[in-house]
N, C-alpha and C positions, 0 to 999 in steps of 0.2 A: 645380880640374879637374872636368870632368863625367865621368859614368860611362864614356863612350866613350873619353875620354882615359886613364882608369885601365885599361880593358880592352885598349887598343891595345898596351900593353907585354906581350910574351910571358911575361916572368917573373911579372908581377903576375897575368896571366890564368891561368897555371899554378897559382899559389898559391890563387887563387879556386877553381879546379877541385879542388885538394886539400882545401880547406876545405868544399867542397860535400858531401863525404862524411862530414863530422863534424869535431869539434874535433881540433886537432893542436898539439903543443908547438912552440915556436920551434925547438928542436933537430931535430925531425922535418922541419919545413918547410925548414930550412936545409940539411939533408942531402940531401933530395930535389931541391931546386932547384940546389944546388951541383953535384950529380952530373949532372943533366940539362943545365945551362947552362954549367957550368965557371966560375962566378963566385965571388967571395970572400964570406966570411961578412959583412963589413961591407956589401957590396952587397945581400945578401939582407936584412939588417937595415933598410937604407934602403927597400927595396921594402915590407917589412912596415909601416914607419912611414907610408909613403904610403897604404897600405890602411887603417891605423888612422885617420889624419887625415882621409881622405876619407869615412869612415863605412862602408867595405866590410867591415872586420873589427873585432872587439872583442877585447880581450885581458884576461886575468886572471892574477894571480900565484897559483899553487898550490904551496906549499912552495918548492922551489928552481927550479920550472919556470914559464915563462910560457906559458899556453895560449891559442891563438887560435881564434876561431870566426867564421864568416861571419855577418854581420848579416842578419836576415830581410828587411829592406827595402833591402838593398844593390843589388839589380838592378831596383828599381821604375822607375827612369828608362829603363832599357833595355827592360823589359817594356812600358811605356807606349808607347815609340816603335815597337816591333815590332807591338803591337796596332793602332796607328793605321795602319800600312802593310800589315798582313796583309789587311784587308778590301779594299784596293785591288787587291792581287795575287790574292786568292781570286776576286773577281768576274771578273777577266780570264782567269784559268786555267780557271774554269768555262766561260766563253764559248769559249775555245780547245778545251776538251774537247768541247763541243757541236758545234763546227765539224768537228773531227776525226772524230767519230762520224758526222756527216752525210756527210762526204766518203767515209768507208769504206763507208757504206751505199749511196751513189750509185755507187761503183765496183763494188759487188757486183751492181748491176742491169744493168751494161753487158755 
């Protein structure tokens, strides 16, 4: 699965959002996601497995807890895609702003 496939699922996207603020235990993630989406613990575990296997999240056993963290390079594919397209839109939006300013100025002269 590519990064966009991973983030297309609202449950996985929410887990990534939770992990973006720092490490979380599996229990914390499960509680938050179950409450928000009303899914079972095994369903949350499955989504965590997908995030681990795709490289979005890493996990580590600490005592009796499994702690998850977002991997620093997890969003590289998304960031690269956005960066490639940002320039395209920035140029067009800058041109639009110029035309809107010119039109407002021309209306003020009338």
